[in-house]
C-alpha positions as CSV (number, residue, x, y, z in Angstrom):
1,M,110.0,93.4,78.4
2,A,107.1,94.6,76.2
3,E,104.9,91.8,77.5
4,R,105.4,93.0,81.2
5,D,104.9,96.6,80.1
6,D,101.6,95.6,78.4
7,L,100.5,93.7,81.5
8,L,101.2,96.4,83.9
9,T,98.9,98.8,82.0
10,R,95.9,96.5,81.6
11,Y,92.8,97.6,83.4
12,D,91.9,94.2,84.6
13,V,95.3,93.7,86.1
14,I,95.4,97.1,87.8
15,Y,91.9,97.0,89.3
16,G,92.0,93.5,90.7
17,T,90.2,91.3,88.3
18,Y,92.8,88.6,89.2
19,D,93.0,87.0,92.7
20,I,96.7,86.4,92.7
21,T,99.9,87.7,91.2
22,I,103.0,85.6,91.1
23,T,106.3,87.4,90.7
24,T,110.1,87.5,91.7
25,F,112.0,89.7,94.0
26,E,113.7,91.0,90.9
27,T,110.5,92.1,89.3
28,I,109.3,93.7,92.4
29,A,112.6,95.7,92.4
30,S,112.3,96.7,88.7
31,E,108.6,97.6,88.9
32,H,108.5,98.7,92.5
33,D,106.3,101.8,92.1
34,Y,103.7,99.5,90.5
35,F,103.7,97.0,93.3
36,K,103.5,99.8,96.0
37,S,100.5,101.3,94.2
38,I,98.3,98.3,94.7
39,K,96.2,97.8,98.0
40,W,97.2,94.1,98.7
41,L,95.2,91.9,101.0
42,T,97.9,89.3,101.5
43,L,101.5,89.1,100.6
44,T,103.1,85.6,100.4
45,V,106.8,85.6,100.0
46,D,108.7,82.6,99.0
47,E,112.5,82.5,99.7
48,A,111.9,84.8,102.6
49,H,115.4,84.1,104.0
50,R,116.4,86.8,101.4
51,L,114.6,89.3,103.8
52,K,116.8,88.4,106.8
53,S,119.2,91.3,106.6
54,H,117.2,94.4,107.5
55,T,119.7,96.5,105.5
56,S,119.3,94.7,102.2
57,R,117.8,96.4,99.2
58,T,115.3,93.5,99.0
59,H,114.1,93.9,102.5
60,E,113.8,97.7,102.1
61,L,111.7,97.3,99.0
62,M,109.5,94.7,100.5
63,M,108.8,96.8,103.6
64,E,107.5,99.6,101.4
65,I,104.7,97.2,100.1
66,K,101.8,97.6,102.7
67,C,99.3,95.0,103.3
68,P,97.5,93.7,106.5
69,F,98.8,90.2,106.2
70,Q,102.2,88.6,105.3
71,L,103.0,85.0,105.0
72,L,106.8,84.2,104.8
73,L,107.9,80.9,103.3
74,T,111.4,79.6,103.5
75,G,113.1,76.3,103.2
76,S,115.8,77.3,105.6
77,H,115.9,75.3,108.9
78,R,116.7,78.5,110.9
79,C,113.9,80.3,112.5
80,F,113.9,84.0,111.8
81,V,112.0,85.6,114.6
82,D,111.3,89.0,113.0
83,Y,111.6,90.2,109.5
84,G,109.9,93.4,110.3
85,C,107.3,92.8,107.5
């Protein structure tokens, strides 16, 4: 927990020195205000089938993260027409 807290307060992380951030749905949920505060250019979501239910907490949190381009990845064989992302 201390390592994550340290990382989320570092200048080079907050102001975009890094090109990519890899995280989990659980981290986005627990640090949601941080992820919402960043102006993302692209959001790539693995395990996107977790967003299928528009009423799920995961879907609601991800919808609050604004960016101009979203790429949804899933291993599911079903095609989801609209996640609303």
